N, C-alpha and C positions, 0 to 999 in steps of 0.2 A: 877451578883456577881462581886466584885472587887477581882481579883486573881493575886497573885504574884508567879511566877515560879522561884525557886532558883536552879541554876546550879552551882556547885562548880568549874567547869572546864572552862578554857579559851574557849570562843565561837568563837574565831577568828583563832585559830590554833589547830592542832592535833584533827581535828573533829572526833568524835567517836559516838557510839550509844547513849550515854546519851544526848549529844548536839543535835543530830538529833531528838530524841524524844521530847526534850524541844521545838525545833523549830516547829515541826509538831503539838504538843499539843497547843502551842500558836495560831497557825493558826486556828485549828479546834474550839477551845474555842471562839476565836474572831468571827468566822463564826456563832456561836451559840448566839452571842449577848452579851457576857461577856466582861468586861474591863480587859485586861490581860497585865501584864508587866513581862519581864524576868529580874531577878537580877543575875548578873554574875561578876566575877573578871575583873578588868581593866588590859589588857595586858600591860607589862612593856613599850613597844614601841608605845603604842596607846595614842595619845594626841588629837585626833579629838573628836568631839561630838559623843555621843552614837547614834547608829541607833534608828529609831523609835521604841517605846515600849520596849527599853532595858535600864536598869539602871546599870551603871558600878560602882563598889565599890572596894576600896583597890587596891591591885596589885596581879597579878598572879605569881607563882613560879614554875619553872620546877623541876621535881624530877624523877630520875630513881628508880622505886620501887623494893622491893624484889620479886615482881611477874613478873619480867623481862618485864616490860612495862614502857613506858615514860608517865608521866602525867604533865599537866600544869594547876595548880589549885590555887584558892585563899587562901593564907595561913592566911592572917589577914587583917582586915580593921579597920578603926578608928571607935570607938564606937559612937562618936557623929555624925559621918557621917551616920551611920546606923540608929540611932534614928531619925535623921532629915528626912530620907527617909520614915521611917514607919509613922512618924507624918504627913508627907505630903500626902502620898498615902492612908492611912487608909484602908488597905486591909481587906476584909472579910475572905479570905482564903490565906494561904501561903503554897505552895506545894514544899517540899524540896526533891530534887533528890540526892541520895547518901548522906544523912545527917550525916553519920559517917565520911565523909572526913573532916579532920580539915581544917580550924577552922571557916570558914565563916558561915556555917549553924548554928553552936552553938551560935555564936555571935548574929545572927539574932533571933534565937529561944529564947534566954534569954531575949530579949526585946519585943517579939511579944505579941500583945493582940488579934491577929487573931486566927482562927481555923487552927491548924498546921497539915498538911498531909505529910507523908513520902512515898517515893518510893525507894526501894532497887533494884539496877540493877546488882551489881557485884556478881560473884561466886568465892570466894577465893579458890586458889588451895589447895588440901589436902596434904601439904608437911610439913616437920618438921619446915622449915623456916617460912612458913605462920602461923603455929600453934603458934610458938614462937612470931611472930608479933601480932597475935590475942590476946595473953596474955597482950600485951601493949595496944592494941586498945579497948579491951572489956570494961575496966573501963570508957574510954572516951565515948564509944557508950552508955553505960548505963546512963551516965549523960545527953546525948542528948535525950534518950527515954522519960525521965521524962516530957519533954515539948510537946510531940506529942499527938494528939487526934485520929489519925487513921493511920493504917499501910497498905501499899500495896507493892507488889513485882512483877517483870515481869515474874517470873517463880518460880516453887518450889525450884529449886536449888538456886536461888537468895534469896528466903525466908528463907533458912535453917539457915543462920547465925543469923538473927534477931529473929527467932523462938526459938533459944537457949537462948535468953536473956529476953524474955517476954512471958507471958501467954496471952497477948492480941491477938485477931485474926489478921491474915495477909491475906488480900484479894489479889488474883492473878489478875492483870490487865496486859495482855501481851503487848509487843511492837507491833507496827503496821507498815503499809506501805501505801504510797499514790498510790493507784491503778491507778489513772488518770495519774500521772507522769510516773509510771512504766508500761506503756502500750506501745507496740511497734508493729505497724502494718506492718512494712517493712519485707518482707520475708528474711530469712537468705540467704546469698550468696551461690550459688551452686559452691563452690570452691573445688579444689582438695585437699587442705590441711586443716585439721581440727584444731580447736583452743581450747586450755585449758587456762582459764583465772583465775589468782589469783588477788584479789584487796584488799589491806589492809595494815596495818603496817608491816614493815619488822623487826620483833623482835622474840625472841626465842619461846615464847608461841604460836605463830601463826603456827609453824610447817612447814615453807616453805622449810627447809632443807630436810624434809622427802618427800615433793612433788617433789623436784628435783631428789631424789633417785628413786621414783616410776616412774617418767616420763622417766628417763634414762633407766629403765627396760622396759617400754613400747616401747621405740624407738628401742629396740633390735629386735622387730618383726613388727613394724609399722613405716614407714618413711614418712607418709602423715599427721603428726600431729606436731604442734609447741606449745610452752608454752609462754604465756605473763604474766609477773610478774609486776603488777602495784602497786605503792605505794612507800613510803620512810620509812627509819628507820635505826636503828643502825646496822642491819644485812646485809644491802645491799652489802657492800664491800666484806664481807666474802662469801655471796652467789655468787657474780660475780666471785670470786676466785675459788669457787667450780666448776662452769661451765667451766672455763678455764682449771683447773687442770685435770678434768675428761673428757674434750672434749665433753661435753653434747651438742648435736646439736640443733639449732633452738630455742634458748631461748632468749626472748626479755625482757629487763628491761625497762619498759615504764615510770617509775618515777611517779611523782604526777599526778593524773587525776582530772581535774576540775569537779565540780558537774554537769555541763551541758553536759559533755561527758560521764558520768558514765552509763547512761541508755543504750546508744548505745554499749559501751564496753561489758557490760554483755549480752545484747540481741543478739549481733552478734557472741558470743562465742558458741561453741558446748558443752562445759562443763564449769560450774563455780565451782572452787575448793577452799575450805576453810579448810585446814587440822589442825585447831587449836587444841592444846593439852589440854588446860585447861583455866580457867578464863573467859569462855563464859557463860553468863547466859541465852542467848536467841539466837541471830543470825539474826539481821535485814537484812543483806545482803542475807541470804538464802531466805527470803520472797521476796526480790527484784528480785532474779533470778527466783523464782516461778512465779512472776507476769508477767515476759517477756517470760516465757516458756523455760528457759535454764536449762537443767538437772544439778543437783548438786551432787558433791562428797565432803563429809565433815567429819571432825574428829568426833569420837564418844564420845564427851564430853557431860556432863549432860545437858548443856544449849541447844546445838544443838539437842539433843535427844528429848527435850520438843517440838520442832518445827517439826522435821522430824518423824512424826508418821504414822501409817498405812503403805500404800505402800511406803511412803517416807523413811521408814527405810532402804530400799535398798541403799540409798545414804550414810549411815554411815559406816565408816571404821576406824580401828586402824591405824593412820598414820605411826606408827613405824613398822608395818608389811608390808615391801616393796612389797612382792609378792601379798598379798591381795589387797593392795592399787593399784598396777598396774593393776590387774585384774578388779577391780571395775571401774577404768578409762576406760579400754578397753570395758567393758560391756556397759557402758552408752554412749560411743562414737560410737560404731559400731553395736550394736543390735537395729535395728530400731523399732522392736516390743516393746522392753523394754523402749526405749525412749518415744514412744507414750503412753504407760501405765503410765509412770511417769508424762508426761505432762498433761494427762487427770486428774490424781490425783491432781497435783499442781494447775490446773486451778480452781478446786472447793475448795481445802483446803485453799487457800490463801484468799478467800473471807471473812473469819471470822476475818481477820486481817486488813481489811480496816480501815484507821485511824479514820474515823468518828465514828465507833463503839467503838474504844478504848477510844476516847474522851467522849463518852456516859458513859463508865464505870467509868472514873475519875469524871465526873460531878455528877454521882450518889453517889460516895463516899463523895464528897464535901457537897452535900445536906444533907446526913444523919448526917455527923459530925456537920454541922451548926445547925441542928434541936436539936442535943443532947448537944452541948457544947457552942453554941454562947450565949454571955451574953446580 
């Protein structure tokens, strides 16, 4: 098959779950023998040739969304440029990730003669602001749906929005993890000080403020633990001020972490903590922590709950409940029996998310849609 993967977000900056899945899906589908290209916005400052198998169109635009997160996405591309790409490539399948994000996907969809597949990743927060925004977005999304032949979502929470707009079936194809990359045979250091690691964007919805509160409470009774906050974002300065104002000990702001250093950072931690409040449809980094055997404490949002099932539910906590949060960190840091039970569960649970299996799921969707709709 000739497959085009459309990512509306800048693939060169602000790397997130959607970009990561597109990269992994490209690799897995290529390994299966398909001809695969990624179509994505051209960053404003990028003037070099596109990387292999990547087609850059239009320009990307930064926006601070009402969901308290920063995005860098393709707002608009030239119609003639898009038509020329489609005429040249002659795709059998176009796979649109987050097709409701304006405007690139709709521009391509309106010109596509391929079979069009959609994947919905995001879980909008249930707030008055987001509901008001949805009233604006819904008519636009409905105009996009008319061009689609098959619908997928990474979880039930991610599917909720599109299911409210169509009676067509939405197949759940979860996100995945590269288990070969996220394998770590080195034993954890037998160090006196334990480590809690957060890795991600530093923005309101990620709940890092609440992690600092819980960590400060934990330090009242345990002085052998420190906190590493890795990543960048608009909240970094205020988080640093909080640490200074309340004299919270042994907190390190590690800044941006390169992809090649990510595995070791998570694997060598005693706890990986992601206290996201909302807006998480899945939680790829939770799978990454499972793969390397690092116990997780995570926010009890719907997306994370879709991953942390069975024994893994012990990882979920309300980040705003400081006492409960601190106690959950303490339990998974210091109770060796609980840590071992969690690690045994994670080792088996994560196998179903091996990315080759996820690619199989998408490949099956493509084939069914081609059989039904291809001209």
